[in-house]
HTML snippet that shows the backbone in 3Dmol.js (N, CA, C, O; Angstrom):
<script src="https://3Dmol.org/build/3Dmol-min.js"></script>
<div id="view" style="width:600px;height:400px;position:relative"></div>
<script>
const pdb = `
ATOM      1  N   UNK A   1      74.995 142.980 123.897  1.00  0.00           N
ATOM      2  CA  UNK A   1      74.834 143.392 122.524  1.00  0.00           C
ATOM      3  C   UNK A   1      74.172 144.766 122.438  1.00  0.00           C
ATOM      4  O   UNK A   1      74.327 145.473 121.443  1.00  0.00           O
ATOM      5  N   UNK A   2      73.443 145.136 123.470  1.00  0.00           N
ATOM      6  CA  UNK A   2      72.762 146.417 123.477  1.00  0.00           C
ATOM      7  C   UNK A   2      73.697 147.603 123.352  1.00  0.00           C
ATOM      8  O   UNK A   2      73.317 148.627 122.784  1.00  0.00           O
ATOM      9  N   UNK A   3      74.916 147.488 123.869  1.00  0.00           N
ATOM     10  CA  UNK A   3      75.862 148.594 123.766  1.00  0.00           C
ATOM     11  C   UNK A   3      76.298 148.826 122.317  1.00  0.00           C
ATOM     12  O   UNK A   3      76.669 149.943 121.956  1.00  0.00           O
ATOM     13  N   UNK A   4      76.258 147.786 121.492  1.00  0.00           N
ATOM     14  CA  UNK A   4      76.630 147.944 120.081  1.00  0.00           C
ATOM     15  C   UNK A   4      75.502 148.583 119.280  1.00  0.00           C
ATOM     16  O   UNK A   4      75.754 149.448 118.441  1.00  0.00           O
ATOM     17  N   UNK A   5      74.267 148.168 119.526  1.00  0.00           N
ATOM     18  CA  UNK A   5      73.140 148.672 118.740  1.00  0.00           C
ATOM     19  C   UNK A   5      72.546 149.945 119.308  1.00  0.00           C
ATOM     20  O   UNK A   5      71.819 150.640 118.599  1.00  0.00           O
ATOM     21  N   UNK A   6      72.824 150.277 120.550  1.00  0.00           N
ATOM     22  CA  UNK A   6      72.253 151.458 121.177  1.00  0.00           C
ATOM     23  C   UNK A   6      72.666 152.762 120.525  1.00  0.00           C
ATOM     24  O   UNK A   6      71.946 153.754 120.630  1.00  0.00           O
ATOM     25  N   UNK A   7      73.803 152.785 119.857  1.00  0.00           N
ATOM     26  CA  UNK A   7      74.290 154.013 119.242  1.00  0.00           C
ATOM     27  C   UNK A   7      73.580 154.352 117.931  1.00  0.00           C
ATOM     28  O   UNK A   7      73.815 155.426 117.377  1.00  0.00           O
ATOM     29  N   UNK A   8      72.722 153.470 117.419  1.00  0.00           N
ATOM     30  CA  UNK A   8      72.059 153.692 116.141  1.00  0.00           C
ATOM     31  C   UNK A   8      70.564 153.960 116.301  1.00  0.00           C
ATOM     32  O   UNK A   8      69.785 153.639 115.403  1.00  0.00           O
ATOM     33  N   UNK A   9      70.155 154.535 117.415  1.00  0.00           N
ATOM     34  CA  UNK A   9      68.736 154.773 117.647  1.00  0.00           C
ATOM     35  C   UNK A   9      68.198 155.941 116.838  1.00  0.00           C
ATOM     36  O   UNK A   9      66.981 156.064 116.700  1.00  0.00           O
ATOM     37  N   UNK A  10      69.050 156.805 116.297  1.00  0.00           N
ATOM     38  CA  UNK A  10      68.578 157.958 115.538  1.00  0.00           C
ATOM     39  C   UNK A  10      68.371 157.644 114.057  1.00  0.00           C
ATOM     40  O   UNK A  10      67.991 158.530 113.292  1.00  0.00           O
ATOM     41  N   UNK A  11      68.613 156.406 113.639  1.00  0.00           N
ATOM     42  CA  UNK A  11      68.411 156.029 112.236  1.00  0.00           C
ATOM     43  C   UNK A  11      66.921 155.926 111.933  1.00  0.00           C
ATOM     44  O   UNK A  11      66.152 155.483 112.786  1.00  0.00           O
ATOM     45  N   UNK A  12      66.496 156.329 110.724  1.00  0.00           N
ATOM     46  CA  UNK A  12      65.087 156.164 110.366  1.00  0.00           C
ATOM     47  C   UNK A  12      64.728 154.683 110.250  1.00  0.00           C
ATOM     48  O   UNK A  12      65.599 153.824 110.123  1.00  0.00           O
ATOM     49  N   UNK A  13      63.439 154.411 110.297  1.00  0.00           N
ATOM     50  CA  UNK A  13      62.993 153.019 110.269  1.00  0.00           C
ATOM     51  C   UNK A  13      63.248 152.356 108.917  1.00  0.00           C
ATOM     52  O   UNK A  13      63.527 151.158 108.853  1.00  0.00           O
ATOM     53  N   UNK A  14      63.153 153.133 107.838  1.00  0.00           N
ATOM     54  CA  UNK A  14      63.370 152.591 106.502  1.00  0.00           C
ATOM     55  C   UNK A  14      64.460 153.394 105.805  1.00  0.00           C
ATOM     56  O   UNK A  14      64.349 154.611 105.658  1.00  0.00           O
ATOM     57  N   UNK A  15      65.506 152.708 105.381  1.00  0.00           N
ATOM     58  CA  UNK A  15      66.571 153.361 104.642  1.00  0.00           C
ATOM     59  C   UNK A  15      67.274 152.329 103.772  1.00  0.00           C
ATOM     60  O   UNK A  15      67.160 151.126 104.006  1.00  0.00           O
ATOM     61  N   UNK A  16      68.000 152.805 102.771  1.00  0.00           N
ATOM     62  CA  UNK A  16      68.751 151.923 101.878  1.00  0.00           C
ATOM     63  C   UNK A  16      70.066 152.599 101.512  1.00  0.00           C
ATOM     64  O   UNK A  16      70.119 153.812 101.309  1.00  0.00           O
ATOM     65  N   UNK A  17      71.118 151.805 101.431  1.00  0.00           N
ATOM     66  CA  UNK A  17      72.418 152.271 100.966  1.00  0.00           C
ATOM     67  C   UNK A  17      72.786 151.467  99.726  1.00  0.00           C
ATOM     68  O   UNK A  17      72.786 150.236  99.751  1.00  0.00           O
ATOM     69  N   UNK A  18      73.097 152.165  98.652  1.00  0.00           N
ATOM     70  CA  UNK A  18      73.461 151.504  97.398  1.00  0.00           C
ATOM     71  C   UNK A  18      74.915 151.816  97.069  1.00  0.00           C
ATOM     72  O   UNK A  18      75.357 152.958  97.189  1.00  0.00           O
ATOM     73  N   UNK A  19      75.653 150.793  96.653  1.00  0.00           N
ATOM     74  CA  UNK A  19      77.045 150.985  96.270  1.00  0.00           C
ATOM     75  C   UNK A  19      77.477 149.842  95.358  1.00  0.00           C
ATOM     76  O   UNK A  19      76.768 148.846  95.211  1.00  0.00           O
ATOM     77  N   UNK A  20      78.615 149.995  94.766  1.00  0.00           N
ATOM     78  CA  UNK A  20      79.254 148.947  93.968  1.00  0.00           C
ATOM     79  C   UNK A  20      79.758 147.868  94.921  1.00  0.00           C
ATOM     80  O   UNK A  20      80.284 148.197  95.984  1.00  0.00           O
ATOM     81  N   UNK A  21      79.616 146.602  94.577  1.00  0.00           N
ATOM     82  CA  UNK A  21      79.976 145.511  95.490  1.00  0.00           C
ATOM     83  C   UNK A  21      81.465 145.500  95.840  1.00  0.00           C
ATOM     84  O   UNK A  21      81.831 145.048  96.925  1.00  0.00           O
ATOM     85  N   UNK A  22      82.326 145.986  94.952  1.00  0.00           N
ATOM     86  CA  UNK A  22      83.760 146.028  95.253  1.00  0.00           C
ATOM     87  C   UNK A  22      84.137 147.178  96.180  1.00  0.00           C
ATOM     88  O   UNK A  22      85.297 147.306  96.573  1.00  0.00           O
ATOM     89  N   UNK A  23      83.155 148.018  96.532  1.00  0.00           N
ATOM     90  CA  UNK A  23      83.387 149.137  97.441  1.00  0.00           C
ATOM     91  C   UNK A  23      83.153 148.741  98.904  1.00  0.00           C
ATOM     92  O   UNK A  23      83.268 149.588  99.789  1.00  0.00           O
ATOM     93  N   UNK A  24      82.832 147.486  99.170  1.00  0.00           N
ATOM     94  CA  UNK A  24      82.542 147.039 100.530  1.00  0.00           C
ATOM     95  C   UNK A  24      83.706 146.248 101.110  1.00  0.00           C
ATOM     96  O   UNK A  24      84.382 145.500 100.404  1.00  0.00           O
ATOM     97  N   UNK A  25      83.925 146.423 102.395  1.00  0.00           N
ATOM     98  CA  UNK A  25      84.933 145.644 103.125  1.00  0.00           C
ATOM     99  C   UNK A  25      84.216 144.913 104.255  1.00  0.00           C
ATOM    100  O   UNK A  25      83.445 145.519 104.999  1.00  0.00           O
ATOM    101  N   UNK A  26      84.465 143.631 104.381  1.00  0.00           N
ATOM    102  CA  UNK A  26      83.852 142.807 105.412  1.00  0.00           C
ATOM    103  C   UNK A  26      84.903 142.402 106.422  1.00  0.00           C
ATOM    104  O   UNK A  26      85.990 141.961 106.051  1.00  0.00           O
ATOM    105  N   UNK A  27      84.582 142.550 107.698  1.00  0.00           N
ATOM    106  CA  UNK A  27      85.495 142.145 108.770  1.00  0.00           C
ATOM    107  C   UNK A  27      84.765 141.192 109.701  1.00  0.00           C
ATOM    108  O   UNK A  27      83.583 141.377 109.992  1.00  0.00           O
ATOM    109  N   UNK A  28      85.473 140.171 110.166  1.00  0.00           N
ATOM    110  CA  UNK A  28      84.911 139.181 111.083  1.00  0.00           C
ATOM    111  C   UNK A  28      85.775 139.143 112.328  1.00  0.00           C
ATOM    112  O   UNK A  28      86.997 139.021 112.243  1.00  0.00           O
ATOM    113  N   UNK A  29      85.134 139.247 113.493  1.00  0.00           N
ATOM    114  CA  UNK A  29      85.834 139.201 114.771  1.00  0.00           C
ATOM    115  C   UNK A  29      85.447 137.913 115.481  1.00  0.00           C
ATOM    116  O   UNK A  29      84.292 137.742 115.871  1.00  0.00           O
ATOM    117  N   UNK A  30      86.397 137.012 115.650  1.00  0.00           N
ATOM    118  CA  UNK A  30      86.126 135.755 116.351  1.00  0.00           C
ATOM    119  C   UNK A  30      86.716 135.761 117.752  1.00  0.00           C
ATOM    120  O   UNK A  30      86.659 134.746 118.446  1.00  0.00           O
ATOM    121  N   UNK A  31      87.280 136.877 118.179  1.00  0.00           N
ATOM    122  CA  UNK A  31      87.887 136.999 119.508  1.00  0.00           C
ATOM    123  C   UNK A  31      87.270 138.186 120.244  1.00  0.00           C
ATOM    124  O   UNK A  31      86.821 139.141 119.610  1.00  0.00           O
ATOM    125  N   UNK A  32      87.244 138.134 121.556  1.00  0.00           N
ATOM    126  CA  UNK A  32      86.881 139.275 122.404  1.00  0.00           C
ATOM    127  C   UNK A  32      85.507 139.858 122.105  1.00  0.00           C
ATOM    128  O   UNK A  32      85.337 141.076 122.153  1.00  0.00           O
ATOM    129  N   UNK A  33      84.539 139.032 121.803  1.00  0.00           N
ATOM    130  CA  UNK A  33      83.177 139.487 121.545  1.00  0.00           C
ATOM    131  C   UNK A  33      82.254 138.898 122.602  1.00  0.00           C
ATOM    132  O   UNK A  33      82.257 137.684 122.806  1.00  0.00           O
ATOM    133  N   UNK A  34      81.460 139.734 123.283  1.00  0.00           N
ATOM    134  CA  UNK A  34      80.554 139.203 124.302  1.00  0.00           C
ATOM    135  C   UNK A  34      79.568 138.210 123.693  1.00  0.00           C
ATOM    136  O   UNK A  34      78.912 138.517 122.697  1.00  0.00           O
ATOM    137  N   UNK A  35      79.464 137.057 124.269  1.00  0.00           N
ATOM    138  CA  UNK A  35      78.548 136.040 123.765  1.00  0.00           C
ATOM    139  C   UNK A  35      79.139 135.157 122.690  1.00  0.00           C
ATOM    140  O   UNK A  35      78.454 134.275 122.171  1.00  0.00           O
ATOM    141  N   UNK A  36      80.401 135.375 122.342  1.00  0.00           N
ATOM    142  CA  UNK A  36      81.044 134.546 121.322  1.00  0.00           C
ATOM    143  C   UNK A  36      81.166 133.116 121.840  1.00  0.00           C
ATOM    144  O   UNK A  36      81.652 132.894 122.949  1.00  0.00           O
ATOM    145  N   UNK A  37      80.735 132.166 121.053  1.00  0.00           N
ATOM    146  CA  UNK A  37      80.821 130.764 121.465  1.00  0.00           C
ATOM    147  C   UNK A  37      80.868 129.852 120.244  1.00  0.00           C
ATOM    148  O   UNK A  37      80.410 130.215 119.160  1.00  0.00           O
ATOM    149  N   UNK A  38      81.425 128.678 120.438  1.00  0.00           N
ATOM    150  CA  UNK A  38      81.423 127.634 119.418  1.00  0.00           C
ATOM    151  C   UNK A  38      80.894 126.371 120.069  1.00  0.00           C
ATOM    152  O   UNK A  38      81.416 125.926 121.091  1.00  0.00           O
ATOM    153  N   UNK A  39      79.853 125.790 119.475  1.00  0.00           N
ATOM    154  CA  UNK A  39      79.275 124.542 119.993  1.00  0.00           C
ATOM    155  C   UNK A  39      79.482 123.440 118.974  1.00  0.00           C
ATOM    156  O   UNK A  39      79.311 123.647 117.772  1.00  0.00           O
ATOM    157  N   UNK A  40      79.849 122.274 119.462  1.00  0.00           N
ATOM    158  CA  UNK A  40      79.994 121.106 118.594  1.00  0.00           C
ATOM    159  C   UNK A  40      79.209 119.958 119.199  1.00  0.00           C
ATOM    160  O   UNK A  40      79.197 119.789 120.418  1.00  0.00           O
ATOM    161  N   UNK A  41      78.550 119.163 118.355  1.00  0.00           N
ATOM    162  CA  UNK A  41      77.785 118.013 118.825  1.00  0.00           C
ATOM    163  C   UNK A  41      77.684 116.986 117.712  1.00  0.00           C
ATOM    164  O   UNK A  41      77.921 117.282 116.541  1.00  0.00           O
ATOM    165  N   UNK A  42      77.336 115.799 118.097  1.00  0.00           N
ATOM    166  CA  UNK A  42      77.153 114.715 117.138  1.00  0.00           C
ATOM    167  C   UNK A  42      75.665 114.519 116.919  1.00  0.00           C
ATOM    168  O   UNK A  42      74.908 114.409 117.883  1.00  0.00           O
ATOM    169  N   UNK A  43      75.235 114.474 115.668  1.00  0.00           N
ATOM    170  CA  UNK A  43      73.844 114.270 115.311  1.00  0.00           C
ATOM    171  C   UNK A  43      73.677 112.808 114.898  1.00  0.00           C
ATOM    172  O   UNK A  43      74.078 112.431 113.797  1.00  0.00           O
ATOM    173  N   UNK A  44      73.081 111.970 115.778  1.00  0.00           N
ATOM    174  CA  UNK A  44      72.966 110.546 115.445  1.00  0.00           C
ATOM    175  C   UNK A  44      72.001 110.257 114.293  1.00  0.00           C
ATOM    176  O   UNK A  44      72.159 109.250 113.602  1.00  0.00           O
ATOM    177  N   UNK A  45      71.005 111.122 114.074  1.00  0.00           N
ATOM    178  CA  UNK A  45      70.067 110.906 112.964  1.00  0.00           C
ATOM    179  C   UNK A  45      70.762 111.008 111.612  1.00  0.00           C
ATOM    180  O   UNK A  45      70.505 110.211 110.710  1.00  0.00           O
ATOM    181  N   UNK A  46      71.643 111.994 111.481  1.00  0.00           N
ATOM    182  CA  UNK A  46      72.373 112.195 110.225  1.00  0.00           C
ATOM    183  C   UNK A  46      73.744 111.531 110.241  1.00  0.00           C
ATOM    184  O   UNK A  46      74.432 111.492 109.220  1.00  0.00           O
ATOM    185  N   UNK A  47      74.140 111.010 111.394  1.00  0.00           N
ATOM    186  CA  UNK A  47      75.448 110.389 111.584  1.00  0.00           C
ATOM    187  C   UNK A  47      76.585 111.322 111.144  1.00  0.00           C
ATOM    188  O   UNK A  47      77.442 110.946 110.344  1.00  0.00           O
ATOM    189  N   UNK A  48      76.572 112.558 111.691  1.00  0.00           N
ATOM    190  CA  UNK A  48      77.613 113.515 111.362  1.00  0.00           C
ATOM    191  C   UNK A  48      77.834 114.473 112.533  1.00  0.00           C
ATOM    192  O   UNK A  48      76.957 114.672 113.373  1.00  0.00           O
ATOM    193  N   UNK A  49      79.011 115.049 112.562  1.00  0.00           N
ATOM    194  CA  UNK A  49      79.337 116.066 113.552  1.00  0.00           C
ATOM    195  C   UNK A  49      78.798 117.409 113.064  1.00  0.00           C
ATOM    196  O   UNK A  49      78.870 117.731 111.878  1.00  0.00           O
ATOM    197  N   UNK A  50      78.267 118.172 113.989  1.00  0.00           N
ATOM    198  CA  UNK A  50      77.738 119.495 113.662  1.00  0.00           C
ATOM    199  C   UNK A  50      78.446 120.524 114.514  1.00  0.00           C
ATOM    200  O   UNK A  50      78.975 120.204 115.578  1.00  0.00           O
ATOM    201  N   UNK A  51      78.457 121.768 114.043  1.00  0.00           N
ATOM    202  CA  UNK A  51      78.987 122.856 114.853  1.00  0.00           C
ATOM    203  C   UNK A  51      78.214 124.135 114.567  1.00  0.00           C
ATOM    204  O   UNK A  51      77.680 124.327 113.475  1.00  0.00           O
ATOM    205  N   UNK A  52      78.166 124.997 115.559  1.00  0.00           N
ATOM    206  CA  UNK A  52      77.506 126.295 115.446  1.00  0.00           C
ATOM    207  C   UNK A  52      78.423 127.323 116.095  1.00  0.00           C
ATOM    208  O   UNK A  52      78.915 127.108 117.203  1.00  0.00           O
ATOM    209  N   UNK A  53      78.655 128.435 115.411  1.00  0.00           N
ATOM    210  CA  UNK A  53      79.527 129.489 115.935  1.00  0.00           C
ATOM    211  C   UNK A  53      78.761 130.807 115.975  1.00  0.00           C
ATOM    212  O   UNK A  53      78.006 131.128 115.058  1.00  0.00           O
ATOM    213  N   UNK A  54      78.966 131.562 117.046  1.00  0.00           N
ATOM    214  CA  UNK A  54      78.411 132.902 117.185  1.00  0.00           C
ATOM    215  C   UNK A  54      79.596 133.859 117.215  1.00  0.00           C
ATOM    216  O   UNK A  54      80.491 133.708 118.046  1.00  0.00           O
ATOM    217  N   UNK A  55      79.612 134.845 116.316  1.00  0.00           N
ATOM    218  CA  UNK A  55      80.703 135.805 116.259  1.00  0.00           C
ATOM    219  C   UNK A  55      80.179 137.112 115.701  1.00  0.00           C
ATOM    220  O   UNK A  55      79.025 137.195 115.280  1.00  0.00           O
ATOM    221  N   UNK A  56      81.012 138.123 115.696  1.00  0.00           N
ATOM    222  CA  UNK A  56      80.618 139.444 115.232  1.00  0.00           C
ATOM    223  C   UNK A  56      81.182 139.679 113.829  1.00  0.00           C
ATOM    224  O   UNK A  56      82.330 139.340 113.541  1.00  0.00           O
ATOM    225  N   UNK A  57      80.360 140.259 112.973  1.00  0.00           N
ATOM    226  CA  UNK A  57      80.808 140.632 111.632  1.00  0.00           C
ATOM    227  C   UNK A  57      80.384 142.074 111.363  1.00  0.00           C
ATOM    228  O   UNK A  57      79.332 142.521 111.819  1.00  0.00           O
ATOM    229  N   UNK A  58      81.200 142.775 110.633  1.00  0.00           N
ATOM    230  CA  UNK A  58      80.888 144.154 110.301  1.00  0.00           C
ATOM    231  C   UNK A  58      81.227 144.444 108.857  1.00  0.00           C
ATOM    232  O   UNK A  58      82.032 143.749 108.239  1.00  0.00           O
ATOM    233  N   UNK A  59      80.601 145.480 108.328  1.00  0.00           N
ATOM    234  CA  UNK A  59      80.814 145.855 106.932  1.00  0.00           C
ATOM    235  C   UNK A  59      81.010 147.366 106.868  1.00  0.00           C
ATOM    236  O   UNK A  59      80.353 148.114 107.592  1.00  0.00           O
ATOM    237  N   UNK A  60      81.897 147.802 106.020  1.00  0.00           N
ATOM    238  CA  UNK A  60      82.135 149.234 105.838  1.00  0.00           C
ATOM    239  C   UNK A  60      82.419 149.484 104.364  1.00  0.00           C
ATOM    240  O   UNK A  60      82.775 148.562 103.630  1.00  0.00           O
ATOM    241  N   UNK A  61      82.262 150.730 103.934  1.00  0.00           N
ATOM    242  CA  UNK A  61      82.559 151.077 102.553  1.00  0.00           C
ATOM    243  C   UNK A  61      83.955 151.678 102.470  1.00  0.00           C
ATOM    244  O   UNK A  61      84.482 152.184 103.461  1.00  0.00           O
ATOM    245  N   UNK A  62      84.546 151.620 101.286  1.00  0.00           N
ATOM    246  CA  UNK A  62      85.903 152.123 101.082  1.00  0.00           C
ATOM    247  C   UNK A  62      85.907 153.566 100.578  1.00  0.00           C
ATOM    248  O   UNK A  62      86.658 154.399 101.087  1.00  0.00           O
ATOM    249  N   UNK A  63      85.077 153.863  99.589  1.00  0.00           N
ATOM    250  CA  UNK A  63      85.039 155.206  98.997  1.00  0.00           C
ATOM    251  C   UNK A  63      83.641 155.814  99.184  1.00  0.00           C
ATOM    252  O   UNK A  63      82.678 155.316  98.600  1.00  0.00           O
ATOM    253  N   UNK A  64      83.513 156.875  99.981  1.00  0.00           N
ATOM    254  CA  UNK A  64      82.186 157.449 100.237  1.00  0.00           C
ATOM    255  C   UNK A  64      81.538 158.060  98.991  1.00  0.00           C
ATOM    256  O   UNK A  64      80.314 158.181  98.942  1.00  0.00           O
ATOM    257  N   UNK A  65      82.319 158.442  97.996  1.00  0.00           N
ATOM    258  CA  UNK A  65      81.731 159.025  96.790  1.00  0.00           C
ATOM    259  C   UNK A  65      80.978 157.997  95.934  1.00  0.00           C
ATOM    260  O   UNK A  65      80.282 158.377  94.993  1.00  0.00           O
ATOM    261  N   UNK A  66      81.108 156.707  96.249  1.00  0.00           N
ATOM    262  CA  UNK A  66      80.379 155.661  95.533  1.00  0.00           C
ATOM    263  C   UNK A  66      79.142 155.193  96.289  1.00  0.00           C
ATOM    264  O   UNK A  66      78.598 154.134  95.975  1.00  0.00           O
ATOM    265  N   UNK A  67      78.683 155.964  97.284  1.00  0.00           N
ATOM    266  CA  UNK A  67      77.519 155.600  98.105  1.00  0.00           C
ATOM    267  C   UNK A  67      76.344 156.492  97.737  1.00  0.00           C
ATOM    268  O   UNK A  67      76.501 157.703  97.577  1.00  0.00           O
ATOM    269  N   UNK A  68      75.162 155.889  97.601  1.00  0.00           N
ATOM    270  CA  UNK A  68      73.910 156.608  97.422  1.00  0.00           C
ATOM    271  C   UNK A  68      72.986 156.160  98.550  1.00  0.00           C
ATOM    272  O   UNK A  68      72.819 154.962  98.775  1.00  0.00           O
ATOM    273  N   UNK A  69      72.379 157.122  99.265  1.00  0.00           N
ATOM    274  CA  UNK A  69      71.490 156.807 100.383  1.00  0.00           C
ATOM    275  C   UNK A  69      70.075 157.235 100.059  1.00  0.00           C
ATOM    276  O   UNK A  69      69.853 158.298  99.479  1.00  0.00           O
ATOM    277  N   UNK A  70      69.109 156.394 100.439  1.00  0.00           N
ATOM    278  CA  UNK A  70      67.693 156.705 100.283  1.00  0.00           C
ATOM    279  C   UNK A  70      67.021 156.521 101.631  1.00  0.00           C
ATOM    280  O   UNK A  70      67.192 155.492 102.284  1.00  0.00           O
ATOM    281  N   UNK A  71      66.245 157.534 102.050  1.00  0.00           N
ATOM    282  CA  UNK A  71      65.562 157.505 103.344  1.00  0.00           C
ATOM    283  C   UNK A  71      64.085 157.709 103.113  1.00  0.00           C
ATOM    284  O   UNK A  71      63.678 158.583 102.349  1.00  0.00           O
ATOM    285  N   UNK A  72      63.270 156.885 103.789  1.00  0.00           N
ATOM    286  CA  UNK A  72      61.814 157.039 103.646  1.00  0.00           C
ATOM    287  C   UNK A  72      61.197 157.302 105.006  1.00  0.00           C
ATOM    288  O   UNK A  72      59.981 157.462 105.112  1.00  0.00           O
TER     289      UNK A  72
END
`;
const viewer = $3Dmol.createViewer("view");
viewer.addModel(pdb, "pdb");
viewer.setStyle({}, {cartoon: {color: "spectrum"}});
viewer.zoomTo();
viewer.render();
</script>
């Protein structure tokens, strides 16, 4: 995971991006991600099947003119 986050070391510690909610695009990658896994188990206390998934998700904006950035 370090290779993904290592490229953002120059970002300030506190920042905010403001935009209209319809200006965002969300993408989910459930394939070819290091550490991606799906676990399933039975919980006898609750008498139900449980599952946990680890995957990668990303977000991007569509129109840069609708973005306002604040840096502290």
